[in-house]
Backbone bond lengths (Angstrom), bond angles and torsions (degrees), N, CA, C in turn:
res aa  C-N    CA-C-N  psi(-1)  N-CA   C-N-CA  omega(-1)  CA-C   N-CA-C  phi
1 M - - - 1.306 - - 1.494 114.19 -
2 L 1.332 122.79 137.69 1.337 127.06 -179.83 1.508 111.98 -76.68
3 E 1.274 114.80 134.28 1.492 121.50 -177.02 1.539 107.61 -93.00
4 K 1.323 114.15 129.30 1.519 117.96 -177.91 1.535 105.35 -79.17
5 T 1.406 114.87 126.35 1.421 120.00 178.48 1.629 113.11 -83.82
6 Q 1.215 122.61 152.35 1.465 124.80 179.51 1.595 106.43 -81.26
7 P 1.364 114.87 138.27 1.419 119.16 179.46 1.639 109.62 -63.32
8 T 1.325 113.61 154.51 1.433 115.60 -178.64 1.466 115.84 -84.01
9 V 1.465 110.82 -30.47 1.483 119.55 177.56 1.403 117.86 -114.40
10 S 1.295 127.16 129.60 1.475 125.30 175.58 1.530 104.75 -117.27
11 V 1.374 114.73 138.15 1.367 121.65 174.47 1.551 103.08 -117.41
12 I 1.363 112.80 118.72 1.474 117.11 -176.92 1.593 105.06 -104.81
13 I 1.434 113.24 128.86 1.359 120.69 170.21 1.518 111.83 -105.66
14 K 1.323 116.97 122.47 1.478 119.86 -178.80 1.463 103.71 -93.94
15 A 1.305 121.49 138.20 1.443 127.28 -178.67 1.519 115.40 -149.09
16 Y 1.455 110.60 142.54 1.361 115.36 171.31 1.591 102.68 -146.94
17 N 1.350 113.59 115.38 1.491 118.90 178.13 1.428 106.49 56.29
18 E 1.346 128.13 56.18 1.384 129.96 177.56 1.600 115.59 -112.57
19 Q 1.356 114.52 33.76 1.457 116.00 -175.31 1.474 111.24 -56.17
20 Q 1.329 121.14 -32.16 1.471 124.69 -179.42 1.595 116.24 -63.95
21 H 1.427 114.34 -27.87 1.320 123.73 -169.18 1.370 116.01 -121.11
22 I 1.296 122.08 -16.95 1.447 126.96 -168.84 1.538 111.43 -59.33
23 A 1.283 112.25 -47.26 1.579 115.98 -177.44 1.463 110.20 -55.10
24 G 1.345 111.80 -53.38 1.534 116.14 177.43 1.613 117.19 -51.80
25 A 1.345 112.86 -44.75 1.411 121.92 176.89 1.535 108.92 -60.99
26 I 1.174 117.16 -49.32 1.597 120.33 -177.49 1.511 107.20 -62.64
27 E 1.304 117.99 -53.75 1.474 122.18 -173.41 1.554 105.40 -60.62
28 S 1.340 121.11 -38.40 1.470 118.20 -179.33 1.598 112.85 -69.88
29 A 1.299 113.39 -32.61 1.528 117.59 176.30 1.496 110.13 -69.75
30 L 1.326 119.37 -41.72 1.436 124.80 178.96 1.544 113.12 -59.92
31 T 1.431 107.29 -42.31 1.446 113.44 -175.61 1.549 109.10 -72.07
32 A 1.400 120.79 -31.51 1.423 128.84 176.81 1.594 109.46 -63.81
33 L 1.270 114.53 -32.42 1.416 125.55 -175.87 1.569 115.49 -86.44
34 R 1.349 114.17 -11.39 1.437 118.35 -177.37 1.560 109.53 -54.46
35 G 1.237 116.92 125.29 1.463 124.31 178.77 1.468 117.96 78.51
36 I 1.326 115.46 10.88 1.496 127.50 178.76 1.434 106.30 -117.59
37 D 1.334 118.40 143.86 1.455 125.31 172.07 1.543 110.63 -78.90
38 G 1.396 109.74 90.44 1.530 112.99 -172.80 1.527 110.09 -151.67
39 E 1.288 116.25 176.49 1.451 125.42 177.85 1.576 109.09 -140.67
40 V 1.358 111.54 162.92 1.420 121.58 173.65 1.478 108.64 -115.06
41 I 1.345 122.19 127.63 1.519 126.74 176.34 1.502 104.42 -114.92
42 L 1.312 113.33 132.03 1.447 121.44 170.69 1.570 107.10 -103.41
43 A 1.397 110.45 112.97 1.457 116.14 179.11 1.538 105.88 -100.34
44 D 1.456 115.15 94.97 1.448 122.31 -175.65 1.546 106.08 -86.85
45 S 1.303 110.90 146.10 1.527 119.91 -179.41 1.510 108.24 -108.93
46 A 1.420 122.44 53.69 1.397 128.37 -177.75 1.464 118.24 54.23
47 S 1.311 110.01 52.55 1.522 118.31 177.91 1.505 112.29 -60.62
48 T 1.308 113.38 140.57 1.494 119.00 177.04 1.393 117.40 -99.54
49 D 1.379 116.94 -4.41 1.557 122.51 177.13 1.570 107.40 -95.91
50 R 1.289 113.58 -156.02 1.430 118.84 -174.08 1.637 110.55 -88.65
51 T 1.181 120.49 14.34 1.438 122.36 -177.77 1.555 117.03 -47.88
52 I 1.280 111.54 -52.54 1.530 120.95 179.41 1.586 106.71 -65.84
53 A 1.319 120.23 -44.70 1.443 123.09 -173.35 1.477 107.12 -60.17
54 I 1.398 118.57 -48.94 1.457 121.57 177.57 1.497 110.56 -60.39
55 A 1.277 119.50 -48.11 1.524 122.92 -172.17 1.689 106.20 -64.91
56 Q 1.343 119.09 -29.29 1.367 117.56 176.26 1.444 119.45 -61.02
57 S 1.313 115.42 -19.16 1.445 120.43 -179.14 1.606 113.14 -85.52
58 Y 1.303 113.28 10.39 1.533 121.72 176.83 1.442 109.31 -117.85
59 P 1.354 117.02 159.05 1.573 120.67 178.08 1.473 109.03 -86.54
60 I 1.302 117.39 68.81 1.468 124.34 179.95 1.626 109.42 -126.54
61 R 1.337 111.35 164.65 1.451 115.96 171.70 1.565 105.55 -93.04
62 I 1.328 115.68 141.08 1.431 124.38 176.83 1.603 108.62 -116.67
63 V 1.320 111.01 127.19 1.447 114.48 176.06 1.496 104.70 -121.46
64 A 1.348 117.73 124.66 1.441 118.86 179.53 1.519 110.36 -143.10
65 P 1.302 123.59 139.78 1.447 122.51 172.58 1.464 118.21 -68.26
66 R 1.295 118.25 147.82 1.408 121.79 -172.11 1.576 113.60 -83.43
67 Q 1.305 111.05 -7.41 1.445 118.58 174.66 1.558 111.42 -123.85
68 S 1.413 115.11 155.41 1.379 121.05 -173.50 1.459 109.91 -96.16
69 S 1.261 127.76 2.63 1.401 127.36 175.25 1.517 114.52 -150.19
70 G 1.310 122.36 175.18 1.451 122.03 173.09 1.489 108.86 103.45
71 P 1.428 112.84 -168.78 1.504 116.62 -172.29 1.533 114.48 -64.00
72 L 1.307 120.03 -36.30 1.359 122.74 178.38 1.491 114.87 -59.43
73 L 1.291 116.58 -44.34 1.448 120.68 179.86 1.596 109.74 -69.05
74 R 1.278 111.23 -32.05 1.555 109.91 174.62 1.539 116.66 -68.96
75 R 1.392 115.26 -16.91 1.334 124.80 178.94 1.545 112.30 -90.38
76 R 1.339 115.18 16.16 1.555 118.62 -169.91 1.623 110.87 -54.58
77 R 1.359 117.73 -31.46 1.341 118.55 -175.02 1.433 110.37 -66.91
78 T 1.305 122.93 -25.59 1.452 126.47 -177.37 1.546 116.49 -105.53
79 I 1.334 114.09 0.08 1.452 115.30 -172.22 1.642 110.70 -67.38
80 G 1.259 111.58 -35.67 1.539 114.08 176.47 1.543 111.48 -72.45
81 L 1.302 120.56 -30.47 1.378 124.26 179.58 1.513 110.97 -65.78
82 S 1.254 116.91 -35.87 1.517 124.66 -173.32 1.556 110.70 -71.73
83 V 1.311 116.09 -12.10 1.512 116.81 178.82 1.449 115.48 -108.95
84 Q 1.266 120.00 5.75 1.437 123.34 -165.58 1.509 110.95 -126.27
85 P 1.332 120.02 105.73 1.413 125.01 176.48 1.472 112.86 -98.13
86 R 1.369 119.42 33.52 1.456 122.85 -174.65 1.450 110.98 -81.37
87 Q 1.389 116.11 176.99 1.505 117.65 -179.77 1.496 108.14 -90.58
88 N 1.305 121.40 -38.09 1.477 125.86 175.40 1.416 118.27 -114.24
89 L 1.350 117.73 134.21 1.472 118.87 -170.41 1.474 104.16 -131.48
90 F 1.433 114.57 136.38 1.350 122.29 172.93 1.458 110.50 -125.77
91 A 1.274 129.07 114.53 1.422 135.71 -174.22 1.519 110.00 -118.46
């Protein structure tokens, strides 16, 4: 069985209710990674609009808290960092 290798570069997009801009941000990150061993991670902060629904149409990882308040939401700046063991990080 082939073992999946970890991407070298991770681009983390932090978002909260960004339905107006999320598609452009994701497309820009994917374009920047073209030809590079990398991934895009959306670190959502419990958006209540269509941010996640829009993001799900792209080949990216989505990390979102299961609750809309509390300590996890207050840590939104680090949520994406907690899921990426990559060598290079762009947030």
